[in-house]
Steps between C-alpha positions, in 0.01 A plus 500: 500500500781738591681414178195585296442829671872590454479441128196725474680778681798472263269528198322806639837663563612429146180624328550875568851469353368352172404742220130552504315377179323765288133536578267395215345795298148571598247409238391789269169633594235402248404770249157666502401358159597142582313533827181605318539220245533244778196634677294489179624150424411374844164668489427353152587146608295542816200602291554203270511273798155622609337449150250213487671323203807284451830647381496314167171673406646839578806418287279396211304829519822701502631311193175555308497871585856543384414318176202728440709812562767372257240430232350843545840668468582293187168599338565870565848473349374327181211746463704816545841417363442214261184642330683731262739237381219256449288752313793584279564134426131445427497795260812369328344151473173644359687721258704200386184296451337780299809531279514129445127498427530790251799342332311173476194676356717698257663180378162332467360803312802504273464129436129541438560808280744319274255238382223764477721715278578201290132416474420857398766486233360180370139614515557858376336540158441823313301376204608470140495719186444416134692721252638507148822637354584574138753712317439686175842514330365730229388779737737416790207445735469273803132408533385398848155349550341475847220246470378395844588401855375222723490414873613841618511545881231715665647833605185683612295450816206361303710204374556639147752716316490776237792387279676669214834430330787742459744428212843661463861435411805507726734681540320771295165573670396791283240302305239345723163350413204394716196290434153603615403421856278193533272562798456224764645220293752234595504351148500816281505502120693792347566425129711814451809550280792739551781592260857598588698652214849362572768395247564125517870549585408705806266233645776272628586717799138564604244322719124499450303541823135403538371616839151425629362761741193527716348842437414712803331836449585633847851370549805347337443215258618164634718270293334159458786340304729541204681329215844612376610380157862569397495561124829315447341181642220460244484432124298768323535327165147369551202619708488398868175413673517367854371491858740589776469502880527837665770545762484738793630843424543822689364822365771714348595786726289806431712753316456864595376685189443845646214728604283752318298794629154547340245777567128438429218756477140443404223757445161324510298787343716518185607130506866602466771262633853648516797269539830676576827306474717693742829313550668162552790388716742210536412348163666178391816536292424383147787630292863379487623824655294444816223745410167505318304720255159486670159611377149419630199364319154567648220268384135553592273196514129464572392163632804338337461678160773742391365853440801732458876513547752780549880524527739733671822628347823293534746605771853411395757323721327516837359271763312780679309685226273798560205521255216716640283425198119491516245316287123560502230247421123545465334242721127526587420464868296183426819326373760627748445209743634245247793699359851356515813714460808301396839665549800339327858632510707408193866527410522662158713310242584660163594176327265243647176475689452698821544289814250533784665592830188458712129552522226598747122501496254747654121478510239230453616155621829630645614424855722666758635840408335496153152459652558748779627770264193460279267512803670816631453669160126417489457617861666835422347629172668792322813459713824343371611200708864391465636158594824303456457152341752215497564360156430128450612266221285558192404131467370486858276800452374364167418167665305680770307697237410182313362332809129550563429762761338369817 
């Protein structure tokens, strides 16, 4: 016992001499935020512990709620941010579909149009023409006979046509002939003969043209079909009599022939009609030097019968002549309604026949400016009424005069 107590005393004496160990650092005081979090956590779990349902049910509810919130957030994102991209893609897709559809339709239309065009070419038929050709070597005359046509296409609304035939030579178009207009007839009979005075040696470089037109009083005449016969391809040693199919032809471009200013004055009490040829402008060049020697012929007709004719003086080397020449005619008031005034501008030729530059027609049966000018004159008695008229080819005006007036 003494030995044990002695040892304890020795230890106690040695302890103060030993170096004291460093005291452990006091724990850091908990922060205010972590303290609040711990309180809330403890409170939350206490409340969960008092709920009348098991923990697994609570966990399932939490998971479902989080899933719903995530789905809601995803929908908002797609709606707000992904809508524009989607709309753009949809538009691009739709546009691509439309383009592909149009291209497909265009190809189908082109494929359908090709056989249709081929069918039209195969089915297109303009009728046929019977004609004769003969050459008189004694008088150097080419004699062209226009006999009849058959199976012409209908050009008018009523299912008929008003055909006539124009006959001329290429490249020289100075001499032109026309048959009479056959009204409302798709198989017209003409039986008319025309003569071209051409030396036989000059025929080789020329082409005979037979053009069938549909006459239209109030507009341009439509080409039904044509036949072109090169003179160097036929034998004129014996007469030719044949039928030939018409081929489609385009109307030759209307050549500008010029304009003429005419003044009309009528006095009903005295029955005096005064026609004044005032001036012309932009006339067609008829001479080699690029000019013309124009003069004007005025012909008065009543109901298609020629009554009187007058001529102006010739104006040398000009395309814009000034005439200012008046002609008076005695026309009773009872006849004035059916009077026709024909104005023809000619190019004077000392050696040969005078060539017609152009023609116009005022009065009974006329249309357009010709009818309006005549009406203005009758509505303003005793007063001169002036009007510019566009010159037309002589053969076209003559064909219109031959046609019965509606």
